[in-house]
N, C-alpha and C positions, 0 to 999 in steps of 0.2 A: 645546726639549723635553728635550734631554739634560741641561741644567743643572737643570731642574725635577726630573728623575729622580734626580740626585745629591743635591739638597736633600731630597727625600722619603726617599732611602735613609739619609741622616744622621739624619733625624727618626725613622725606623723603628728604627734601631739604638739611638738614645737611648730610645725608647719601650720597646723590648724589655729593655734593661739595667735601666732604672728599674723596669719592671713586674715583672721577676724578683726584684728586691731587695725592693721595697715595692709590691705590687699595688694598694694603696689610693691611691697618689699619682696614677697616670694614670687610674685608674677611680674617681675621687673621688665620682662621682654614684651609684655603686652601694652598696647596704647591705653586701653580702658579696662583694667582688671576689676572684677566684682567678686563679692563674697559667695555668690552661687557657684562660681567656678572653683573656689577654695573648698567648698563643701563637696563638690563632685570629685575632685582630686583626692580629698581626704577619705572619701568613701572607698575609692579604689585602693588607696594605701592600706586601709583597715582590712579589706578583703585579702590583699596580698600578705599582710602580717599574720592574719589568722590561718591562712593556708600554710605558710611557712611553719608556724607553731604546731599545727596539726600534723604535718608531715614529719617534723622533727620528733615529736612525741611518739608517733607511730614507729619510727625507725629505732628510737631508744627502747621501746617496749619489745620490739622484735629482737634486738641485740641482747637484751636481758633474758628473754625467753630462750634464745639460742645458747646462752652461757649456762643456764640452770638445768635445762633438760638435756640429758645425754643423748647423743646421736646413736641409736641402735639400728643396725641394718638387719632387716628381716628378709630371708630369701624369698624370692618370688616363685610361685608354683610353676613348674615346667610341665607343659602338656605332654602326655605320654600317648603314643598312638595305640589304637585299639588292636588287640591281637588278631591276627588273621586266622579266622576259623577255617572252614573248608573252602578250598578254591572251587569256583563253579566249574562244572564239567561242560566241555564244549562238545558238540556233536560231530 
């Protein structure tokens, strides 16, 4: 995931630079592209990139922690019923 976030970051930077110079190139399907739309799309791409990077680093840390700490199994306490003292006498 981390490599995907770096790839998306490079595409986001390229999209932003080209879009600021010539907004019609990345937004070729619009009749009247403007730079504000480029900034809005770039903001969304940056949020996606940072989310991918954060999740990737979290997964990497979890995998490293799983490798370094041995998995020890501790037995769970089993409830023991209370001993039956005297049985109540019925009349």
